[in-house]
Backbone bond lengths (Angstrom), bond angles and torsions (degrees), N, CA, C in turn:
res aa  C-N    CA-C-N  psi(-1)  N-CA   C-N-CA  omega(-1)  CA-C   N-CA-C  phi
1 X - - - 1.437 - - 1.536 108.11 -
2 X 1.325 117.67 136.96 1.328 121.85 176.14 1.545 111.79 -111.94
3 X 1.320 120.37 142.74 1.424 122.94 178.58 1.544 106.38 -130.25
4 X 1.378 118.99 122.47 1.402 123.13 177.41 1.444 113.53 -106.91
5 X 1.260 120.49 127.95 1.404 124.35 178.14 1.518 110.88 -122.85
6 X 1.384 116.82 152.07 1.422 119.99 177.75 1.574 106.55 -114.43
7 X 1.241 117.99 131.87 1.477 122.26 175.45 1.504 109.05 -135.11
8 X 1.334 117.16 159.68 1.394 124.94 177.68 1.516 113.82 -49.49
9 X 1.358 114.55 -51.62 1.501 121.61 -175.75 1.515 106.91 -141.10
10 X 1.296 117.73 95.38 1.509 119.89 -174.85 1.500 110.92 -59.98
11 X 1.347 118.72 -42.14 1.499 119.87 -177.38 1.560 111.59 -64.37
12 X 1.285 121.71 -23.37 1.461 122.33 177.31 1.529 111.14 -97.42
13 X 1.351 120.22 -15.48 1.536 119.49 -168.23 1.501 112.34 -121.12
14 X 1.353 121.19 -1.86 1.394 121.73 -178.20 1.554 111.73 -60.59
15 X 1.246 117.84 -31.16 1.468 122.85 -176.25 1.588 109.74 -64.36
16 X 1.295 117.59 -20.12 1.506 116.72 176.77 1.573 110.91 -70.16
17 X 1.329 116.88 -37.35 1.398 121.19 172.91 1.573 111.76 -65.91
18 X 1.211 116.35 -43.59 1.474 122.59 175.31 1.549 107.31 -53.10
19 X 1.288 116.67 -56.12 1.461 122.62 -177.09 1.522 110.84 -54.70
20 X 1.365 115.50 -42.52 1.457 121.22 177.77 1.553 111.08 -58.94
21 X 1.353 114.78 -46.79 1.486 121.90 179.62 1.584 110.44 -60.37
22 X 1.355 113.43 -36.08 1.505 117.09 -179.72 1.463 113.14 -74.39
23 X 1.289 119.44 -29.07 1.433 121.03 -170.07 1.562 109.98 -97.23
24 X 1.287 119.27 -32.83 1.519 122.03 -175.60 1.554 109.46 -112.48
25 X 1.324 110.93 145.05 1.495 116.33 170.67 1.568 106.93 -100.88
26 X 1.302 114.79 148.12 1.420 122.60 178.83 1.497 109.98 -116.97
27 X 1.351 115.19 111.92 1.474 123.47 -173.34 1.542 110.72 49.04
28 X 1.330 115.50 43.82 1.451 122.43 179.14 1.506 117.00 79.86
29 X 1.337 116.15 0.98 1.462 122.21 -175.59 1.540 109.44 -96.05
30 X 1.306 116.65 131.50 1.454 119.38 171.56 1.530 108.58 -91.59
31 X 1.319 114.48 99.06 1.478 117.53 -174.56 1.488 113.26 -70.82
32 X 1.369 120.00 -19.11 1.398 121.54 176.38 1.569 111.55 -60.84
33 X 1.216 113.89 -24.31 1.486 121.50 -177.05 1.560 111.49 -84.29
34 X 1.325 115.40 -23.35 1.546 116.83 -175.25 1.475 114.52 -131.70
35 X 1.375 119.21 -10.09 1.465 115.86 -175.85 1.587 110.11 -84.42
36 X 1.303 112.38 156.93 1.428 120.45 171.19 1.523 107.45 -123.19
37 X 1.321 114.30 138.37 1.493 118.87 178.34 1.478 108.06 -116.67
38 X 1.388 114.95 125.76 1.428 124.35 177.06 1.459 108.27 -115.89
39 X 1.329 120.07 153.74 1.484 121.68 -178.90 1.596 102.53 -134.33
40 X 1.336 109.66 154.03 1.439 120.16 175.78 1.511 110.34 -150.04
41 X 1.269 115.95 152.00 1.469 120.10 178.94 1.498 110.95 -82.84
42 X 1.361 115.36 -14.73 1.488 114.78 175.56 1.444 112.98 -91.55
43 X 1.349 117.00 162.91 1.501 120.80 176.12 1.461 111.57 -61.26
44 X 1.303 116.96 -44.86 1.466 120.51 175.88 1.471 107.28 -137.77
45 X 1.389 116.02 151.80 1.447 119.09 -177.55 1.557 106.69 -165.50
46 X 1.279 115.60 159.55 1.488 120.74 176.82 1.542 107.85 -73.88
47 X 1.244 117.47 148.29 1.477 122.98 -178.60 1.522 112.01 -53.53
48 X 1.302 118.58 -35.96 1.432 122.79 179.83 1.535 114.10 -59.85
49 X 1.374 111.89 -28.08 1.514 117.50 -179.77 1.474 114.56 -94.80
50 X 1.307 118.69 6.48 1.486 123.91 -179.06 1.501 107.33 -103.40
51 X 1.368 113.85 158.20 1.471 119.44 178.52 1.529 110.43 -104.24
52 X 1.283 115.23 129.06 1.475 123.68 175.45 1.529 107.52 -73.77
53 X 1.379 116.25 121.60 1.483 118.04 178.97 1.545 109.21 -116.37
54 X 1.377 119.98 -16.07 1.425 120.25 179.66 1.544 105.32 -153.69
55 X 1.366 112.12 130.05 1.426 131.45 -6.63 1.470 110.06 -70.33
56 X 1.271 117.88 157.12 1.441 124.59 179.22 1.544 108.72 -75.12
57 X 1.281 118.29 131.24 1.427 121.87 175.41 1.568 107.89 -93.26
58 X 1.247 113.40 132.02 1.455 119.88 -179.74 1.465 113.89 -104.04
């Protein structure tokens, strides 16, 4: 499933979505364990052009 959200500044505000995933369960699912959060400066973009910010890859 993909969820697209629009925020004023994605690079500064993506952590709010991460915190929501960590605090709330959705239909019994802990999305902090399975979700990935990508950001882009564009309204829409291909995943290859987006930056993965959660989980962090080391």
